[in-house]
C-alpha positions as CSV (number, residue, x, y, z in Angstrom):
1,X,118.9,187.9,163.9
2,X,121.3,189.6,161.5
3,X,122.4,188.3,158.1
4,X,125.8,187.3,159.5
5,X,124.2,185.1,162.2
6,X,121.9,183.5,159.6
7,X,124.9,182.6,157.4
8,X,126.7,181.1,160.3
9,X,124.0,178.5,160.8
10,X,123.7,177.6,157.1
11,X,125.5,174.5,155.7
12,X,127.2,175.9,152.6
13,X,127.9,172.5,151.1
14,X,124.5,171.3,150.4
15,X,123.0,173.9,148.1
16,X,126.0,174.3,145.8
17,X,126.2,170.5,145.6
18,X,122.6,170.2,144.6
19,X,123.0,173.0,142.0
20,X,126.1,171.3,140.6
21,X,124.3,168.1,140.2
22,X,121.4,169.9,138.5
23,X,123.7,171.4,136.0
24,X,125.2,168.0,135.3
25,X,121.8,166.4,134.8
26,X,120.7,169.3,132.5
27,X,124.0,168.9,130.5
28,X,123.3,165.2,130.2
29,X,119.8,165.9,129.0
30,X,121.1,168.4,126.4
31,X,123.6,165.8,125.2
32,X,121.0,163.1,124.7
33,X,118.7,165.6,122.8
34,X,121.7,166.6,120.6
35,X,122.7,163.0,119.9
36,X,119.1,162.1,119.0
37,X,118.8,165.2,116.8
38,X,122.1,164.3,115.0
39,X,120.8,160.8,114.5
40,X,117.5,162.0,113.1
41,X,119.2,164.6,110.9
42,X,121.7,162.1,109.4
43,X,119.3,159.2,109.0
44,X,118.7,158.2,105.3
45,X,120.8,160.9,103.8
46,X,118.8,164.0,104.7
47,X,118.6,167.2,102.6
48,X,120.9,170.1,103.3
49,X,118.5,171.6,105.7
50,X,118.8,168.5,108.0
51,X,122.6,168.8,108.0
52,X,122.3,172.6,108.8
53,X,119.9,171.8,111.7
54,X,122.3,169.2,112.9
55,X,125.2,171.6,112.9
56,X,123.1,174.2,114.7
57,X,122.2,171.7,117.4
58,X,125.8,170.8,117.9
59,X,126.9,174.5,118.2
60,X,124.1,175.2,120.7
61,X,125.0,172.1,122.7
62,X,128.7,173.3,122.8
63,X,127.5,176.7,124.0
64,X,125.4,175.2,126.7
65,X,128.2,172.9,127.7
66,X,130.6,175.8,128.1
67,X,128.2,177.7,130.3
68,X,127.5,174.6,132.4
69,X,131.2,173.9,132.8
70,X,131.9,177.4,133.9
71,X,129.1,177.3,136.5
72,X,130.1,173.9,137.8
73,X,133.7,175.1,138.3
74,X,132.4,178.2,140.1
75,X,130.3,176.0,142.4
76,X,133.2,173.9,143.4
77,X,135.7,176.8,143.8
78,X,134.8,177.8,147.4
79,X,132.4,177.6,150.3
80,X,130.1,180.3,149.0
81,X,129.9,180.4,145.2
82,X,129.1,183.7,143.4
83,X,125.8,184.2,141.8
84,X,125.4,183.2,138.2
85,X,126.0,186.2,136.0
86,X,122.9,187.4,134.1
87,X,124.8,187.1,130.8
88,X,125.6,183.4,131.5
89,X,122.0,182.7,132.7
90,X,120.6,184.3,129.5
91,X,123.1,182.3,127.3
92,X,122.1,179.0,129.0
93,X,118.4,179.7,128.7
94,X,118.7,180.7,125.0
95,X,120.8,177.7,124.2
96,X,118.3,175.3,125.9
97,X,115.3,176.9,124.1
98,X,117.0,177.0,120.7
99,X,118.2,173.4,121.1
100,X,114.6,172.3,121.9
101,X,113.3,174.2,118.9
102,X,116.0,172.6,116.6
103,X,115.1,169.2,117.9
104,X,111.4,169.8,117.3
105,X,112.1,170.9,113.7
106,X,114.1,167.7,113.1
107,X,111.4,165.5,114.6
108,X,108.6,166.9,112.4
């Protein structure tokens, strides 16, 4: 069986839809983590370090949101979406890890 024959039997709508939903769930999780981090940072008039951590969390969330929005649009653009660019995959991973680290700093 050739690659063209294998693609002909594949339903192209299911995998992009699952991936799009996964990006939306991850974006929602990042939003909740950012809101909780902001709430923690601004509770009881924190020192300047808390406000800086809050700002960093917000910037990281915006970066992740941008990458996720770009990917969701690519997934809905056509029947066979292009692969995620390594640059965007790296940016999403770094934003997620850095956001988790900022949230951990704010909790402790």
